[in-house]
TORVOZA-253066 format. One record per residue (C-alpha): residue number from 0; residue in three letters; x, y, z. Coordinates in Angstrom, 3 decimals. Each point is the difference from the previous one (the first is absolute). Example, Ala and Ser with C-alpha at 12.3 -4.5 7.8 and 13.67 -1.06 7.14 Angstrom:
2
{rec 0 "ALA" {12.300 -4.500 7.800}},
{rec 1 "SER" {1.370 3.440 -0.660}},
# end
This chain:
257
{rec 0 "UNK" {149.780 -80.888 63.899}},
{rec 1 "UNK" {0.564 3.580 1.123}},
{rec 2 "UNK" {0.884 2.261 -2.902}},
{rec 3 "UNK" {0.520 3.170 2.009}},
{rec 4 "UNK" {2.026 0.576 3.161}},
{rec 5 "UNK" {1.816 2.784 1.815}},
{rec 6 "UNK" {3.675 -0.067 0.945}},
{rec 7 "UNK" {0.840 2.094 3.069}},
{rec 8 "UNK" {3.042 0.704 2.140}},
{rec 9 "UNK" {0.600 1.364 3.485}},
{rec 10 "UNK" {2.298 3.012 -0.195}},
{rec 11 "UNK" {1.060 3.328 1.433}},
{rec 12 "UNK" {1.443 -1.971 2.901}},
{rec 13 "UNK" {3.132 2.060 0.454}},
{rec 14 "UNK" {0.402 2.799 2.523}},
{rec 15 "UNK" {1.876 3.292 -0.157}},
{rec 16 "UNK" {3.247 -0.509 -1.903}},
{rec 17 "UNK" {-0.453 -3.766 -0.196}},
{rec 18 "UNK" {-1.689 -1.862 -2.849}},
{rec 19 "UNK" {-1.211 -3.591 0.198}},
{rec 20 "UNK" {-0.593 -1.718 -3.318}},
{rec 21 "UNK" {0.064 1.470 -3.499}},
{rec 22 "UNK" {-3.357 1.774 -0.076}},
{rec 23 "UNK" {0.646 1.920 -3.190}},
{rec 24 "UNK" {0.773 -3.126 -2.038}},
{rec 25 "UNK" {-2.860 -2.036 1.427}},
{rec 26 "UNK" {-2.435 2.793 -0.883}},
{rec 27 "UNK" {0.747 -0.750 -3.648}},
{rec 28 "UNK" {-1.165 -3.593 0.440}},
{rec 29 "UNK" {-3.086 0.011 2.244}},
{rec 30 "UNK" {-3.507 1.438 -0.294}},
{rec 31 "UNK" {-0.611 1.097 3.584}},
{rec 32 "UNK" {2.262 1.197 2.829}},
{rec 33 "UNK" {-0.698 -0.421 3.713}},
{rec 34 "UNK" {1.859 2.873 1.661}},
{rec 35 "UNK" {1.224 -0.048 3.616}},
{rec 36 "UNK" {-1.663 2.776 1.977}},
{rec 37 "UNK" {2.596 0.856 2.642}},
{rec 38 "UNK" {-0.725 -2.384 2.855}},
{rec 39 "UNK" {2.055 -3.091 -0.906}},
{rec 40 "UNK" {2.024 1.836 -2.660}},
{rec 41 "UNK" {-0.172 2.989 -2.308}},
{rec 42 "UNK" {-0.216 3.730 0.587}},
{rec 43 "UNK" {-1.418 3.021 -1.806}},
{rec 44 "UNK" {2.914 0.329 -2.429}},
{rec 45 "UNK" {0.104 -3.701 -0.852}},
{rec 46 "UNK" {-3.776 -0.111 -0.466}},
{rec 47 "UNK" {0.063 3.075 -2.224}},
{rec 48 "UNK" {2.744 -1.431 -2.205}},
{rec 49 "UNK" {-1.725 -3.350 -0.483}},
{rec 50 "UNK" {-3.429 1.496 -0.649}},
{rec 51 "UNK" {1.318 2.493 -2.543}},
{rec 52 "UNK" {1.804 -2.750 -1.903}},
{rec 53 "UNK" {-3.028 -2.303 0.205}},
{rec 54 "UNK" {-2.126 2.711 -1.612}},
{rec 55 "UNK" {2.551 0.363 -2.816}},
{rec 56 "UNK" {0.003 -3.739 -0.707}},
{rec 57 "UNK" {-3.770 -0.499 0.177}},
{rec 58 "UNK" {0.176 -2.066 3.187}},
{rec 59 "UNK" {-2.930 0.262 2.426}},
{rec 60 "UNK" {0.921 0.663 3.614}},
{rec 61 "UNK" {-1.198 -1.432 3.269}},
{rec 62 "UNK" {0.701 0.387 3.685}},
{rec 63 "UNK" {2.213 -2.608 1.649}},
{rec 64 "UNK" {-0.585 0.695 3.708}},
{rec 65 "UNK" {1.638 -1.944 2.768}},
{rec 66 "UNK" {0.543 -0.054 3.726}},
{rec 67 "UNK" {1.882 2.906 1.576}},
{rec 68 "UNK" {3.241 -1.993 -0.112}},
{rec 69 "UNK" {2.898 1.632 -1.830}},
{rec 70 "UNK" {2.511 -2.009 2.023}},
{rec 71 "UNK" {-1.525 -3.337 -0.999}},
{rec 72 "UNK" {-1.069 1.047 -3.528}},
{rec 73 "UNK" {-3.595 -0.798 0.931}},
{rec 74 "UNK" {0.721 -3.701 0.261}},
{rec 75 "UNK" {-0.598 -0.307 3.757}},
{rec 76 "UNK" {-3.498 -0.933 1.123}},
{rec 77 "UNK" {-1.719 2.609 2.170}},
{rec 78 "UNK" {-3.140 -0.654 2.033}},
{rec 79 "UNK" {-2.124 3.134 0.191}},
{rec 80 "UNK" {-3.603 1.159 0.225}},
{rec 81 "UNK" {-1.866 -0.282 -3.274}},
{rec 82 "UNK" {-1.188 3.604 0.098}},
{rec 83 "UNK" {3.553 1.262 0.508}},
{rec 84 "UNK" {1.075 -2.071 -3.001}},
{rec 85 "UNK" {-2.854 1.462 -2.026}},
{rec 86 "UNK" {1.105 3.569 0.667}},
{rec 87 "UNK" {3.617 -0.934 -0.714}},
{rec 88 "UNK" {-1.087 -1.271 -3.423}},
{rec 89 "UNK" {-2.010 3.151 -0.712}},
{rec 90 "UNK" {2.980 2.148 0.991}},
{rec 91 "UNK" {2.284 -1.767 -2.446}},
{rec 92 "UNK" {-2.515 0.116 -2.854}},
{rec 93 "UNK" {-0.288 3.744 0.538}},
{rec 94 "UNK" {3.767 0.446 -0.132}},
{rec 95 "UNK" {0.239 -1.659 -3.401}},
{rec 96 "UNK" {-3.052 1.853 -1.285}},
{rec 97 "UNK" {1.756 3.268 0.807}},
{rec 98 "UNK" {3.104 -0.996 -1.958}},
{rec 99 "UNK" {-2.125 -1.356 -2.866}},
{rec 100 "UNK" {-1.494 3.472 -0.341}},
{rec 101 "UNK" {3.419 1.332 -1.028}},
{rec 102 "UNK" {-0.049 -2.348 -2.985}},
{rec 103 "UNK" {-3.614 0.750 -0.858}},
{rec 104 "UNK" {-0.952 -3.616 0.661}},
{rec 105 "UNK" {-1.823 -1.947 2.689}},
{rec 106 "UNK" {0.289 -3.007 2.246}},
{rec 107 "UNK" {-1.987 -2.882 -1.524}},
{rec 108 "UNK" {0.853 -3.003 2.168}},
{rec 109 "UNK" {1.258 -1.005 3.426}},
{rec 110 "UNK" {2.073 -3.013 0.945}},
{rec 111 "UNK" {1.169 -0.583 3.590}},
{rec 112 "UNK" {3.714 -0.637 0.533}},
{rec 113 "UNK" {1.958 -2.770 1.665}},
{rec 114 "UNK" {-1.114 -1.183 3.421}},
{rec 115 "UNK" {-3.197 2.018 -0.254}},
{rec 116 "UNK" {-0.897 -1.770 -3.238}},
{rec 117 "UNK" {0.712 -3.389 1.583}},
{rec 118 "UNK" {-2.046 0.770 3.109}},
{rec 119 "UNK" {-2.939 1.532 -1.885}},
{rec 120 "UNK" {-0.081 -3.094 -2.196}},
{rec 121 "UNK" {-1.072 -2.097 3.001}},
{rec 122 "UNK" {-1.479 2.549 2.444}},
{rec 123 "UNK" {-3.489 1.212 -0.793}},
{rec 124 "UNK" {0.290 3.067 2.261}},
{rec 125 "UNK" {3.166 1.207 -1.762}},
{rec 126 "UNK" {-1.410 -0.748 -3.443}},
{rec 127 "UNK" {-3.158 1.980 0.737}},
{rec 128 "UNK" {1.985 2.887 1.529}},
{rec 129 "UNK" {2.001 0.388 -3.211}},
{rec 130 "UNK" {-3.190 -0.160 -2.045}},
{rec 131 "UNK" {-1.798 2.569 2.153}},
{rec 132 "UNK" {2.868 2.434 -0.459}},
{rec 133 "UNK" {-0.222 -0.398 -3.772}},
{rec 134 "UNK" {-3.763 0.497 0.051}},
{rec 135 "UNK" {0.231 3.105 2.173}},
{rec 136 "UNK" {2.766 1.717 -1.972}},
{rec 137 "UNK" {-0.944 -0.994 -3.558}},
{rec 138 "UNK" {-2.354 -2.918 -0.619}},
{rec 139 "UNK" {1.147 -0.246 -3.622}},
{rec 140 "UNK" {3.458 -1.195 1.096}},
{rec 141 "UNK" {0.569 -3.666 -0.875}},
{rec 142 "UNK" {0.785 -2.273 2.951}},
{rec 143 "UNK" {2.863 -2.282 -1.096}},
{rec 144 "UNK" {-0.331 -3.163 2.040}},
{rec 145 "UNK" {1.673 -3.390 0.133}},
{rec 146 "UNK" {-2.327 -2.416 -1.765}},
{rec 147 "UNK" {-2.160 -1.995 2.409}},
{rec 148 "UNK" {0.922 2.192 2.955}},
{rec 149 "UNK" {-1.979 1.875 2.644}},
{rec 150 "UNK" {0.904 3.176 -1.900}},
{rec 151 "UNK" {-1.727 -1.274 -3.118}},
{rec 152 "UNK" {-3.108 -0.835 2.021}},
{rec 153 "UNK" {0.072 3.323 1.861}},
{rec 154 "UNK" {0.235 1.975 -3.219}},
{rec 155 "UNK" {-3.062 -1.726 -1.431}},
{rec 156 "UNK" {-1.887 0.373 3.292}},
{rec 157 "UNK" {0.633 3.756 -0.050}},
{rec 158 "UNK" {-1.017 0.337 -3.650}},
{rec 159 "UNK" {3.471 0.975 -1.219}},
{rec 160 "UNK" {1.651 -0.924 -3.280}},
{rec 161 "UNK" {2.379 -2.845 0.794}},
{rec 162 "UNK" {2.991 -1.212 -2.017}},
{rec 163 "UNK" {1.073 -3.496 0.996}},
{rec 164 "UNK" {3.781 -0.192 0.100}},
{rec 165 "UNK" {2.552 -2.734 -0.549}},
{rec 166 "UNK" {3.774 0.279 0.234}},
{rec 167 "UNK" {2.554 -0.482 -2.747}},
{rec 168 "UNK" {2.964 -0.384 2.331}},
{rec 169 "UNK" {-1.337 -1.636 3.171}},
{rec 170 "UNK" {-0.678 -3.579 1.065}},
{rec 171 "UNK" {-3.341 -1.042 1.508}},
{rec 172 "UNK" {-0.958 -2.404 2.744}},
{rec 173 "UNK" {-2.680 -2.635 -0.584}},
{rec 174 "UNK" {-2.665 2.239 1.613}},
{rec 175 "UNK" {0.513 2.648 -2.688}},
{rec 176 "UNK" {1.847 2.455 2.235}},
{rec 177 "UNK" {3.507 1.218 -0.717}},
{rec 178 "UNK" {2.914 -2.018 1.320}},
{rec 179 "UNK" {1.834 1.856 2.771}},
{rec 180 "UNK" {3.124 1.836 -1.118}},
{rec 181 "UNK" {1.758 -1.839 2.850}},
{rec 182 "UNK" {-0.288 -3.155 -2.115}},
{rec 183 "UNK" {2.877 -0.604 -2.408}},
{rec 184 "UNK" {-1.012 0.607 -3.610}},
{rec 185 "UNK" {-3.201 1.886 0.903}},
{rec 186 "UNK" {0.953 2.689 -2.553}},
{rec 187 "UNK" {0.424 -1.235 -3.581}},
{rec 188 "UNK" {3.056 1.670 -1.498}},
{rec 189 "UNK" {0.399 -1.977 -3.247}},
{rec 190 "UNK" {-1.792 1.897 -2.831}},
{rec 191 "UNK" {-0.579 -3.148 -2.062}},
{rec 192 "UNK" {-1.609 -1.842 2.913}},
{rec 193 "UNK" {-2.187 2.970 0.864}},
{rec 194 "UNK" {-1.098 0.472 -3.626}},
{rec 195 "UNK" {-1.018 -3.624 -0.480}},
{rec 196 "UNK" {-1.993 -0.015 3.233}},
{rec 197 "UNK" {-1.793 3.248 -0.718}},
{rec 198 "UNK" {-1.233 -1.041 -3.435}},
{rec 199 "UNK" {-1.441 -3.190 1.424}},
{rec 200 "UNK" {-1.632 1.892 2.879}},
{rec 201 "UNK" {-1.726 2.441 -2.332}},
{rec 202 "UNK" {-1.041 -2.597 -2.561}},
{rec 203 "UNK" {-1.406 -2.393 2.596}},
{rec 204 "UNK" {-1.123 2.616 2.578}},
{rec 205 "UNK" {1.801 -1.930 2.696}},
{rec 206 "UNK" {2.955 0.470 2.315}},
{rec 207 "UNK" {2.680 -2.613 0.510}},
{rec 208 "UNK" {1.097 -0.790 3.544}},
{rec 209 "UNK" {3.574 -0.901 0.867}},
{rec 210 "UNK" {-1.070 -3.635 0.323}},
{rec 211 "UNK" {-1.544 0.048 -3.478}},
{rec 212 "UNK" {-3.628 0.305 1.119}},
{rec 213 "UNK" {-2.245 1.956 -2.383}},
{rec 214 "UNK" {-2.334 2.452 1.738}},
{rec 215 "UNK" {-2.733 1.591 -2.187}},
{rec 216 "UNK" {0.109 3.792 0.227}},
{rec 217 "UNK" {-1.286 2.907 -2.039}},
{rec 218 "UNK" {3.002 2.018 -1.190}},
{rec 219 "UNK" {-0.509 3.618 -1.073}},
{rec 220 "UNK" {3.440 1.355 0.805}},
{rec 221 "UNK" {3.497 -1.408 0.421}},
{rec 222 "UNK" {2.585 1.539 2.328}},
{rec 223 "UNK" {3.755 0.107 -0.313}},
{rec 224 "UNK" {2.042 1.457 2.873}},
{rec 225 "UNK" {1.965 3.063 -1.044}},
{rec 226 "UNK" {2.226 -0.123 3.089}},
{rec 227 "UNK" {1.581 -3.280 -1.151}},
{rec 228 "UNK" {3.256 0.224 -1.973}},
{rec 229 "UNK" {-1.493 -2.405 -2.520}},
{rec 230 "UNK" {-3.205 2.036 -0.276}},
{rec 231 "UNK" {0.659 1.519 -3.434}},
{rec 232 "UNK" {1.075 -3.279 -1.593}},
{rec 233 "UNK" {-2.927 -1.901 1.503}},
{rec 234 "UNK" {-2.524 2.667 -1.014}},
{rec 235 "UNK" {1.314 0.121 -3.558}},
{rec 236 "UNK" {-0.027 -3.797 -0.334}},
{rec 237 "UNK" {-3.569 -0.169 1.311}},
{rec 238 "UNK" {-1.159 2.725 -2.388}},
{rec 239 "UNK" {1.616 -1.608 -3.039}},
{rec 240 "UNK" {-1.344 -3.454 0.866}},
{rec 241 "UNK" {-3.549 1.259 0.515}},
{rec 242 "UNK" {-0.001 1.945 -3.267}},
{rec 243 "UNK" {1.390 -3.025 -1.846}},
{rec 244 "UNK" {-2.881 -2.044 1.430}},
{rec 245 "UNK" {-2.523 2.459 -1.427}},
{rec 246 "UNK" {-0.881 1.713 3.280}},
{rec 247 "UNK" {-0.816 3.727 -0.195}},
{rec 248 "UNK" {1.714 2.113 2.673}},
{rec 249 "UNK" {-1.970 3.008 1.244}},
{rec 250 "UNK" {-0.103 2.459 2.889}},
{rec 251 "UNK" {-2.162 -0.840 3.022}},
{rec 252 "UNK" {-2.716 2.545 -0.882}},
{rec 253 "UNK" {-0.334 -1.765 -3.373}},
{rec 254 "UNK" {-0.748 -3.368 1.585}},
{rec 255 "UNK" {-3.577 -1.293 0.084}},
{rec 256 "UNK" {-0.580 -0.139 3.751}},
# end
């Protein structure tokens, strides 16, 4: 049974005068924050605010790059050349590194966002492009990848540190990939349901599909979506349940990867 795991959240996904999710409250619950880098959401001011608060609360920070899709919040699939995607990833890492410098901290992980994450999970060329960008910019950055995905394989192929991720608040299909958000109930909003599932996943190192199938997966980090209205309640319930089960919660750099 796993005795150590990381709890992370996607955040900084507002823009200008608009906030999405309660970043400041979630930062008091999680160990690592994946911060939007300006392409699907976020801007310099939002990034600065989240990074400064993360430093104050002892939360490690990571880049959360996505497609150049503000209108669709990065949830629309885009077919592009792998090298163009690679440079797009490097660009976004650099943006967050610049804002991290203001807080005297550094970017320690990267997790793709939305449609990019879904596509890189099954497309080797996209998965490798993301990994190459990490390796070129800072090879010490941890590649956060859906367990069992092409991203996980690409990270190992490139010699990167890889954190295998599972989701607190998302349903899975039988193949181990995330259920499409177009499917009713794909996002788990009930804190009690999410908490019970997450303890079992960590204890058994398995994910549970929406049909009840158990799929063995290594789980280093667990994600909760900060842009959901239920994000704070779900994150808190997951944290409390894991601690009650004797699981140690740490930042991503503290994981044995």
